[in-house]
N, C-alpha and C positions, 0 to 999 in steps of 0.2 A: 780760310783759304785765299790766297791770292787770285784775283779775278783774271780769267785769259785776257782780257783787255789790257791789263795792266802788266802783263808779263814780258813787254818788249816786242821784238821780232819774233813771229811764230811762223814756221814753215807752212802751215795750213790754216785754213779757216773753216768753221762748220759750213756744210753744204758743198764742199769741194771734194768729197770721199772718193771720187772716181779714180783719181790719181794715187791714192793711198790704199795700203793695205792694213786697215783698222782691225783688230782682233776683239771680238765681242763675246763674253760669256754671258748669256741671258737666260735668267731663270723667270718663268711667267707663273704667276699665282692667281688664279680666278676665283675669288670669293664673293661671286654674285650670281644670281640666277638670271641676270639680263641676257636676252637672246641675240641683240645685235652688237656684240662685242667683237672686234676685229680678231683675226687668228694671230698666233705668235709670229709667223713669217711677216705678216704686215708691221707689227710692231718693231721686229728686228730691221727691217728695211728703213723704217723712219728713223730709228735710233742711229743706225750706222751713218746715215748721211749727215747727221747732226754732230757726231763724234769728231774729235780731232787727235784721238789717243786711245790706246786699247783701254777696254773697261770690262768690269764684272758688274753687272746690273740686275737687280731684282725688281721686276714690273709687278706690281700687285693691283689687281682690279677689284674693286670694293664695292659694297652697298652704302647706302646713306648712313646707317647707324654707325658703322666702322670708319666711314669717313669723317663723320662728325666728332667720334671718339678720338681720332687721331690728330684732327686739326686742333681740338680742345686741350688734347694733353700735351702736345708739342708747340702749339702757337698760342694757346689761350684763348682761341677764338671758338665759340660755341655754336658752330654750324658746320655743315659739310662744304667743302670746297672741291673745285674740279680737279686740281693736281697738287700734290705735295712731294717735295724733293727732300730726301734725307742723304746728304753726302758725307763720306768718310775721309777727311782731309788729309792731304799729304801722302795718299796711297798710290802705289804703282803696281798694278794698272789702276786707273781711275775705278773707283768702287762706291756704289750708293743704291738706294732704294727709291723707286718712283711709285707713287699711288695715285691711281686715277679711280674717280668716283662716277660710277655709270649714271646714276639717276640726276646727278648735277650736269653731267655732260650731255646727256639726252635732252634735258629741259633746256640748257642753253642753246644746242643745236636747233631745236624746235622754235624757241622764242627768237633766235637771230636769223632764222631760214637758213641754216648752214647745212651742208651735206654732213651726216654723222660720222663717216669715216674721215673726212677732212677734218672735223674737229677734233676727233681722237688723234689723228696726226699732229695737229697743231699743238695740242696740249702735251703730247709726248715730246715733241721738239722742244718746246717751252721748258719741260722738265729737265731735259737733256742740257740744255744750255744753261740752267740753274745749277745743274751738278758739276758743270765745267767752270762755275764762278761768276756767270754773269748774273746780274739783278737788275731790278727796275725801281730800285729804292729812290733814285734821282732822276730827273727828266733825261739827262744824259744817258744814264744807263738804260732807261726805258727805250729810249731812241735807238741804241744800239742793239738792244735785244729785239725790238720790232723789226729792224731792218734786216737782222739774221733770219729772223722767223720767216719774214716774207720770202727772203732769197731761198731759204731751204724749202719751203713749202712750194715755190713755183719751180724748183728743181725737182720736186716729187711730182708735178702735174697738177698741183692744186692751185687755187686763186690765194691771193694775198689775203691772210686771215683778218687784216685790220682794214681792208677797202669795206666802205659802207656797202649794206645790202639794201637794194631798193626793191619793193614790191611791184 
């Protein structure tokens, strides 16, 4: 998929959704027993702010066993990771699945002294940017993604997720 940053001029950029009427079809799948998972309306709000086009997204919230299995089967990495994005290229509307792994997200939030909802919001935004073609495989790509994530998170009322947390 050609990345959004390489498509030339674009009328909008992530985080600027207030002037756009983005259509989102969101299916939520809760495959975890975790108690502190945000509700659908929160995920919807976070996703819409990060989108630049209409989309159909399945958001699946999983436990560590499923997260590890998916990461191993699709990325060849035998551990659970915080977010996985599966995009279906060249579709209109934009279409894909995003998987969030609750135990990994909860552990990261605790270890990094971050608000749990803010961390869920950040990883949701991160996944949506991946779905739209952004990546962090190069230093330049990582810088673009981090800047967009910081802008989107701040537009949602959260702190920049890349600011160092000091106890």
